[in-house]
C-alpha positions in Angstrom: -13.6 -30.2 21.9 -10.4 -28.9 20.7 -11.3 -27.9 17.1 -10.1 -24.8 15.3 -12.8 -23.3 13.2 -12.3 -21.4 9.9 -12.9 -18.1 11.7 -10.1 -19.0 14.1 -7.6 -19.7 11.3 -8.6 -16.5 9.6 -7.8 -14.6 12.9 -4.5 -16.3 13.1 -3.4 -15.1 9.7 -4.9 -11.6 10.1 -3.0 -10.1 12.9 0.0 -10.5 15.3 -2.2 -10.4 18.4 -3.4 -13.9 19.4 -5.2 -14.8 22.5 -3.6 -17.4 24.7 -6.7 -19.6 24.6 -6.6 -19.6 20.8 -2.9 -20.6 20.8 -3.6 -23.3 23.3 -6.5 -24.7 21.2 -4.2 -24.7 18.1 -1.5 -26.5 20.0 -4.0 -29.1 21.2 -5.1 -29.8 17.6 -1.6 -30.2 16.3 -0.3 -32.4 19.1 -0.4 -36.0 17.8 1.2 -39.3 18.7 4.7 -39.6 17.1 4.7 -41.1 13.6 7.6 -43.2 12.5 10.5 -42.0 10.5 10.0 -42.6 6.7 11.4 -46.0 5.8 11.3 -48.3 2.8 8.2 -50.5 2.5 8.4 -53.7 4.5 8.4 -56.6 2.0 8.1 -60.2 3.2 9.5 -62.9 0.9 7.1 -65.4 2.4 4.2 -64.8 4.7 3.0 -68.4 4.9 4.3 -70.3 8.0 6.5 -73.3 7.5 4.7 -76.3 8.7 6.0 -79.6 10.0 6.0 -82.4 7.5 2.9 -84.6 8.3 1.9 -82.2 11.0 -1.7 -82.1 9.8 -1.8 -85.9 9.3 -1.4 -87.1 12.9 -2.8 -85.5 16.1 0.2 -86.5 18.1 2.4 -84.2 15.9 2.3 -80.5 16.2 2.1 -78.1 13.3 5.1 -76.0 14.3 8.2 -76.4 12.2 10.7 -79.2 13.0 13.5 -80.2 10.7 12.9 -83.5 8.9 15.7 -86.0 9.8 14.6 -89.2 8.2 17.1 -91.1 6.0 14.5 -91.4 3.2 12.7 -88.1 3.8 11.7 -86.4 0.5 11.3 -83.1 2.3 14.9 -83.3 3.8 16.2 -84.2 0.3 14.2 -81.3 -1.3 12.4 -83.3 -3.9 10.3 -81.3 -6.4 6.7 -81.0 -5.1 7.7 -81.5 -1.5 6.9 -78.8 1.1 9.4 -75.9 1.3 11.9 -75.7 4.2 13.2 -72.6 5.9 16.4 -71.2 4.4 18.4 -68.1 5.0 17.2 -66.6 1.7 13.7 -66.1 3.2 15.1 -63.6 5.8 13.9 -60.0 5.9 15.8 -57.0 4.5 18.2 -55.6 7.0 16.7 -52.1 6.6 13.2 -53.3 7.7 14.1 -56.3 10.0 12.3 -56.2 13.4 10.1 -53.3 12.3 6.4 -53.4 13.2 3.9 -52.4 10.5 3.7 -48.9 11.9 7.5 -48.5 11.3 8.7 -48.6 14.9 11.2 -50.8 16.6 10.0 -52.2 19.9 11.7 -51.4 23.2 10.8 -53.4 26.3 10.0 -51.3 29.3 9.7 -52.6 32.9 9.3 -49.3 34.8 8.6 -45.6 34.0 12.2 -44.6 34.5 13.2 -46.7 31.4 11.0 -44.5 29.2 13.6 -41.7 29.6 15.9 -43.7 27.2 13.3 -43.2 24.4 12.9 -39.4 24.9 15.1 -38.5 21.9 14.1 -41.6 19.9 10.3 -41.5 20.0 10.0 -41.5 16.2 12.1 -44.6 15.8 11.2 -46.8 18.9 7.9 -47.6 20.5 7.7 -48.7 24.1 6.3 -52.2 24.9 5.4 -52.8 28.5 6.7 -56.1 29.8 4.2 -58.8 30.7 5.3 -58.9 34.3 4.3 -55.3 35.0 1.2 -54.9 37.2 -1.8 -52.7 36.5 -0.8 -49.9 38.8 2.7 -49.5 37.3 1.4 -50.0 33.8 -1.0 -47.1 34.3 2.0 -44.9 35.4 4.1 -45.9 32.4 1.2 -45.1 30.0 0.7 -41.6 31.6 4.5 -40.9 31.5 4.7 -42.0 27.9 1.9 -39.6 27.0 3.8 -36.8 28.6 7.0 -37.7 26.7 5.1 -38.3 23.4 6.2 -41.9 23.2 4.0 -44.5 21.5 3.1 -47.6 23.6 2.2 -50.7 21.7 0.3 -52.5 24.5 -0.9 -49.5 26.5 -4.5 -50.6 26.7 -3.7 -54.0 28.3 -4.9 -54.7 31.9 -6.8 -51.5 32.2 -9.8 -51.8 34.5 -12.6 -49.3 35.3 -11.9 -46.9 38.1 -14.1 -47.5 41.1 -16.4 -44.6 42.1 -15.5 -43.4 45.5 
C-alpha cells in the first residue's frame, strides 16, 4: 500500500536528505483524479419532469412531454390548477448549464488521440467515451486518460475479466 506513516512525515520535515523511495511513496499518496474548478452551486428551478397531459390516463399515450394543441385545452390555455408547461424561465443558469454534478463539462471521445485535447483542461472537462467504441479501444482510452490525469465518466463500461493464459 502507498501510505505515508507519521514517522515518514517526521523524516520529511527533519532533514534535507530524502530517500527516493520515500519521495515516490509521497507522490503516490498525493496523486489524485482531477477535481473540478470551484463553481457556483448548481440550482435547478424545477427537478420534476413535465408530463404529457392525460399521459397517465391512457396506455396508448406516452408520458413524455408533448405540447397540448386542442382548441379547448385547459393546459394550453394555462388555467389555474392545470399542469405546468415548459417555459424558457425554467432554464438553467448560464454559469452552471451543462455541468454534471461533479462540476465537469462532458467531452465526447471516440479514440485515444482525442484525449490530447483535454490535456490542459482536465479540471474543466471530463471525457465521455462514445457508445460506438469497442471494448479494446475503450480500455486503451481509459489507460491513456489515467496517464494524462483526465476523468472518464463512463470508464467502467464494457470491461470484462481478462482471461488467464
